[in-house]
C-alpha positions, -999 to +999 in steps of 0.1 A: -053+374-550-039+408-556-069+424-537-068+400-508-064+413-473-031+404-455-048+379-433-066+361-461-032+349-474-008+355-445+008+331-419+003+339-383+028+325-359+018+320-322+043+330-296+039+315-260+059+342-243+068+323-209+088+297-228+099+316-259+129+336-250+142+348-217+163+381-218+166+389-180+178+356-167+148+349-144+138+316-163+107+332-178+103+344-213+095+381-218+087+408-243+124+417-248+130+381-258+104+382-283+119+414-297+153+398-296+140+369-320+121+391-345+148+389-372+147+350-370+108+351-372+109+375-401+132+350-417+106+324-415+084+342-438+056+348-415+032+379-415+021+382-379+026+370-345-001+361-322+011+364-287-006+345-259-019+365-230+007+389-215-017+407-190-015+411-152-028+376-138-025+354-109-016+326-136-040+301-123-047+293-160-014+306-173-027+342-182-063+333-192-073+347-159-069+383-165-067+409-137-062+439-158-070+441-195-048+470-202-015+463-186+015+439-189+024+412-164+056+423-148+071+388-156+069+398-193+080+435-189+061+469-192+039+487-214+069+505-227+085+472-235+055+461-254+056+495-275+092+488-284+081+452-293+053+465-315+074+492-333+103+468-339+079+441-354+063+469-376+097+480-389+102+444-401+067+442-417+054+420-390+019+424-375+012+416-337-020+401-326-028+399-288-049+372-271-081+387-259-100+369-231-135+386-231-156+356-215-142+356-180-118+375-159-097+365-130-115+364-097-087+389-085-098+415-110-110+447-093-142+443-111-151+410-096-137+421-062-162+449-063-190+426-077-186+400-050-184+427-021-223+431-019-255+425-038-260+462-043-225+469-057-227+488-090-205+462-105-226+432-092-244+427-126-209+428-145-207+390-135-233+364-135-250+358-101-280+336-094-297+324-063-295+286-053-320+261-065-349+252-043-327+225-027-300+249-019-277+236-047-264+252-080-290+272-100-288+246-128-269+215-144-243+235-162-208+220-161-175+236-162-152+229-191-128+218-163-154+195-148-178+197-119-205+223-115-200+257-132-215+276-103-195+285-071-210+295-039-202+328-024-207+327+012-207+365+017-234+374-005-255+341-006-254+336-043-237+314-068-216+329-096-211+312-129-177+301-143-175+281-175-139+275-169-122+274-134-138+287-103-109+314-103-124+326-138-159+340-131-177+347-163-184+383-174-220+394-182-220+407-217-257+415-214-248+444-192-239+475-212-215+489-189-195+459-189-197+455-225-185+491-229-156+486-206-144+455-225-146+473-259-127+501-244-101+476-235-098+466-271-097+503-282-068+508-257-047+483-276-058+493-310-048+529-300-013+515-293-011+501-327-020+465-323-030+447-355-056+425-341-068+400-315-073+362-312-107+362-294-108+336-267-138+312-263-160+336-284-190+313-285-192+311-246-199+349-242-236+350-240-257+325-220-294+318-223-313+343-202-337+319-186-307+298-174-327+265-181-308+233-177-286+219-204-303+187-219-285+156-211-260+141-236-274+107-246-241+097-261-220+103-229-202+074-216-181+067-184-146+080-192-157+108-214-150+144-198-177+159-174-184+186-197-199+162-222-224+148-200-247+176-212-251+193-244-243+230-242-272+244-258-281+270-233-247+278-218-230+285-252-236+297-289-267+320-283-278+343-309-266+374-292-231+365-295-232+374-332-243+409-322-212+413-300-189+400-327-204+424-351-196+452-326-161+441-323-158+438-359-171+474-364-146+486-337-118+468-355-129+480-389-128+516-376-090+512-371-084+501-408-065+469-415-072+449-384-081+414-377-102+393-353-096+356-350-122+338-331-117+307-310-148+286-316-152+249-310-185+241-331-195+221-361-187+239-393-223+248-399-224+269-368-190+280-373-198+298-406-225+320-386-196+337-369-185+352-401-218+371-402-243+372-432-226+401-447-191+395-434-198+416-404-186+389-378-151+380-370-126+378-399-113+342-392-129+317-370-108+289-361-117+255-378-106+229-354-119+202-379-088+208-401-069+192-372-094+165-359-100+154-394-089+115-398 
C-alpha cells in the first residue's frame, strides 16, 4: 500500500454547507463555517472534504441547478472565502473536492437564457432541443427522474427542451464541442485555484442516443413504483460516448497532478466497471451504491 494514491486509502467526508455551520448568523451554513470546523474535521482522521454545490443557483434543487459554474453563491460567501477555506484545509493536510454538475444547468444560467432566446442563437445547440412529435406532443417517451415527461415545451421558439431532472434543470448538450470546451474550462478554473478533485454528478446521464428513439417499456414496472421506472433508460443514459468524456476529464485532472474524480453512477456493477476505463483512463472512483443496497 505504500505506493497507493491518497484516494485509494483515504477517507472522504461529505459536507452539506447549508446545514453544517453558520458563521454570520443568517441561519444558513457557509464557507466560513466549514473553515471554523477544520480542526474538528482533521481530528476525525479524514483525508478530504467533499463539499456539496456552492455555486450561484436559484436553489430549486438545492444547488444542483447551477447558474454559474465559476462562482460562489452569496449565501455561502465569496471566492475569497473559498480560497481561504482551501488554504486552511491544505495547511491541515486536508484536501477539498467540489461537487461538479455537468449534465444540466439551471434554466436561469446565462447560457440557457441565450439558448432559448431564438433557434438561431449561437448557444441554441448547447442544450437539447427537439421538434414536437407528429401529434404535437413530446419528441419521445423519455421520463424525468422526478416523474412525468422529460421534455418541456418552449412557447417562444416552438420546440421542446430535454431535462432528465426538473424542468428548471435543462440538460447540456455534450455533443456540442463549444459546450464541452466551456465545461472543461470550468473544471480548469477550479483546478487552477487548487481544488483537489470533483465528485461528478450523474455522470452516466451526460450523453443521449443521437437518434432519440423511445426507451423500451419496463415489463417489471408495477403501480406504486416511480414513474421513471416505467421505461428502461437504454437510450437516455449510459451511452458509449460518455466514456470518452470521462477520459477527457481524467486527462485534464491528471495534468494537474494528484487529483481525483469521483463519478456518481447508478448502474449495475458490470456497467459501473466500464467507467474506470480499460486502462484506468476513466474516473478514479465510480460510486458503488450496491454496497449500500445490499441486504
